[in-house]
C-alpha positions in Angstrom: 47.3 79.4 37.7 43.7 79.9 38.8 41.3 81.9 36.7 38.1 83.7 37.9 35.5 84.8 35.4 32.8 87.3 36.4 29.7 87.6 34.2 27.1 90.1 35.1 23.6 88.9 34.4 21.6 92.0 35.4 21.0 94.1 38.5 22.8 92.1 41.3 22.6 88.7 39.6 26.2 87.7 38.7 27.7 84.4 37.6 31.0 83.9 39.5 33.2 81.1 37.8 36.3 79.8 39.6 37.8 77.5 36.8 34.5 75.9 36.2 33.0 76.0 39.7 30.1 78.4 39.4 28.1 80.5 41.9 25.0 82.6 41.1 24.4 85.6 43.3 20.9 87.0 44.0 18.9 85.4 41.3 16.1 87.7 39.9 15.0 86.3 36.6 11.5 87.5 36.1 9.7 90.9 36.2 6.4 92.2 37.6 4.7 95.5 38.1 7.1 97.9 40.0 10.2 95.7 39.4 12.1 96.1 36.2 15.7 95.3 35.5 16.3 98.2 33.2 18.7 96.2 31.1 18.6 92.9 29.2 19.6 89.6 30.8 23.2 88.7 30.2 22.3 85.0 30.6 18.9 83.6 30.8 17.5 81.0 33.0 17.4 78.6 30.1 21.0 79.0 29.3 22.4 79.1 32.9 25.1 76.6 33.3 25.3 74.0 36.1 25.9 75.7 39.3 27.9 74.7 42.5 25.9 77.1 44.6 23.7 80.2 44.9 24.4 83.0 47.3 21.4 85.1 48.5 21.8 88.3 50.3 18.2 88.8 51.6 14.7 88.0 51.3 13.4 90.5 48.6 11.8 89.4 45.3 14.4 91.1 43.3 17.2 89.4 45.0 15.7 85.9 45.9 13.2 85.1 43.0 12.6 81.5 43.9 9.2 81.5 41.9 11.3 81.8 38.7 14.3 79.9 39.8 12.4 76.9 40.6 12.8 76.1 36.9 16.4 75.3 37.6 16.5 71.5 37.4 19.1 70.6 40.3 17.0 70.8 43.4 20.1 69.6 45.5 22.2 72.8 44.5 23.3 74.4 47.7 21.6 77.8 48.4 23.1 80.0 51.1 20.6 82.6 52.6 20.4 84.7 55.6 19.3 82.7 58.6 15.4 82.9 58.8 14.8 83.1 55.1 15.3 79.4 54.1 11.7 78.6 53.7 11.3 80.6 50.5 13.7 78.3 48.6 12.4 75.1 50.3 8.8 76.0 49.4 9.7 75.6 45.6 11.5 72.3 46.0 15.1 73.1 46.9 16.4 70.8 49.7 20.0 72.0 50.4 19.2 75.5 51.8 21.9 76.8 54.3 20.9 79.6 56.7 23.9 81.8 57.6 24.7 84.7 59.9 27.7 87.1 59.6 31.1 85.4 59.8 29.7 81.8 59.5 31.1 79.7 56.7 30.0 77.0 54.4 31.2 75.3 51.2 30.0 75.0 47.6 32.2 72.2 46.5 35.8 73.7 46.6 34.6 77.2 47.2 34.7 78.5 50.6 31.6 80.7 51.3 31.9 83.2 54.3 28.8 85.4 55.3 29.8 89.0 56.1 27.7 91.8 57.6 25.1 93.8 55.7 22.3 96.3 56.3 19.3 97.0 54.2 15.6 97.7 54.8 15.4 94.0 55.9 18.0 91.7 57.4 20.8 91.1 55.0 24.2 89.4 54.7 26.9 89.9 52.1 29.5 87.2 51.1 33.2 86.4 50.5 33.9 83.5 48.1 37.3 81.9 48.0 39.2 79.1 46.1 42.3 78.7 44.2 44.0 81.7 45.8 41.2 84.0 44.6 38.7 85.9 46.6 35.3 87.7 45.5 33.3 89.9 47.7 29.6 90.2 46.9 27.9 93.1 48.5 24.3 92.4 47.7 22.7 95.9 48.2 24.0 96.6 51.6 24.6 100.0 53.0 28.1 100.9 54.0 28.3 100.1 57.7 31.2 100.1 60.2 31.1 96.4 60.5 32.4 96.0 56.9 35.8 97.4 58.2 36.3 93.9 59.6 36.7 92.5 56.0 40.3 93.6 55.3 41.5 92.2 58.7 40.0 88.7 57.9 40.4 88.9 54.2 43.6 91.0 53.4 43.3 90.2 49.6 40.1 90.7 47.7 40.5 90.3 44.0 37.0 91.4 42.9 34.4 93.5 44.8 30.8 93.4 43.4 29.3 96.6 44.8 25.9 98.2 44.6 25.9 101.9 43.7 22.4 103.2 43.1 22.0 104.7 46.6 18.4 103.8 46.7 16.2 105.9 49.0 12.6 105.2 50.2 10.5 108.4 49.8 7.7 107.5 52.2 10.3 106.8 54.9 11.8 110.2 54.8 14.0 109.4 51.9 15.8 106.8 54.1 18.8 105.4 52.2 19.0 101.6 52.0 21.8 100.9 49.5 25.3 102.2 49.0 25.7 105.1 46.6 28.8 105.7 44.4 30.8 107.5 47.2 29.9 104.8 49.7 31.1 102.1 47.3 34.3 104.0 46.7 34.9 104.2 50.3 34.4 100.5 50.8 37.2 100.2 48.1 39.4 102.5 50.2 38.9 100.4 53.2 39.1 96.9 51.6 41.6 97.7 48.7 40.2 95.2 46.1 42.2 94.7 42.9 39.1 95.3 40.9 35.6 96.8 41.5 32.6 95.9 39.5 29.5 98.0 39.9 26.1 96.3 40.1 22.6 97.2 41.1 22.4 100.5 39.2 19.8 100.1 36.4 16.6 99.0 38.4 13.5 100.9 37.8 10.2 100.7 39.4 8.3 102.4 36.5 7.7 106.1 35.8 5.0 106.5 38.5 6.7 104.6 41.4 10.1 106.0 40.5 8.6 109.5 41.4 6.3 108.6 44.3 8.1 105.8 46.1 11.8 105.6 45.3 14.7 107.9 44.7 18.1 107.1 43.2 21.4 108.7 43.5 21.5 109.4 39.8 20.8 107.9 36.3 22.7 104.7 35.6 25.3 106.6 33.4 25.8 109.3 36.0 26.2 106.6 38.8 28.9 104.9 36.9 30.7 108.1 36.1 30.6 109.2 39.8 31.9 105.8 41.1 34.7 105.6 38.7 35.8 109.1 39.7 35.3 108.5 43.3 37.4 105.2 43.2 40.2 107.0 41.4 40.4 109.5 44.1 40.0 107.3 47.3 41.3 103.9 46.1 43.7 104.6 43.3 45.1 101.0 43.4 41.5 99.6 42.6 40.6 99.3 38.9 36.9 99.7 38.1 35.5 97.5 35.5 32.0 98.2 34.1 30.5 95.1 32.6 27.7 95.1 30.2 25.1 92.2 30.9 26.8 89.0 29.6 30.2 90.4 29.2 32.9 88.2 30.9 35.9 89.6 32.8 38.7 87.4 33.9 41.2 87.7 36.7 44.0 85.4 37.3 46.3 84.7 40.2 49.3 85.7 38.3 47.6 88.8 36.7 48.6 87.8 33.2 46.0 88.2 30.4 43.4 89.7 32.7 40.3 90.9 31.3 40.5 88.7 28.2 37.9 85.8 27.7 
């Protein structure tokens, strides 16, 4: 039996542990003006365990915080990024940086890492991570795009989908939406039928002024979670939503026995 443990750190930073082989997604481990997590860290940089790899969706500070992550001691750890964004990690000393485009594959030790399509305000990829008969989809902060319909054909079983739900819009760009909202994420669940869906990317705040002048969200964190749970129940009743507090582990096994217990 293989065991997968999901631990949400904050925002879209998640620790994915396949029987002791660990991947960190979208490291964002500091804050600055206009960029606040809106929740505590579930795991700090100082307590981060040894990693087998890092998966980065796109080259934005709040998803690819290499200035803070350069304190991680293993500069040989594999870091997968969208092709063209490799230099951000190399500039702070990481040497094993892998540029990827959609549907390309690499490995983090025993974990197979496949890049999938994504769309945001800058070029983005998403990821499928597989080992031991278990599959995780990490959606970064992509929009729901038609290309994601290819996932169930290539990956007929997704055990856990990590999905952004804040529906971020950019006010100066005519309220252009750049991230899935709860309805979009529920539609992804209808299309891909993951066993579990874990919402991410819903507590961010740019601060009281910029949240009014620059950004618009699809709701408060509590409202986003309620809407997502209801929408998944309606559109994808075979998918179970698990809302995780920062630092709260959630386990999934290949045989389904004892799931949710650490």
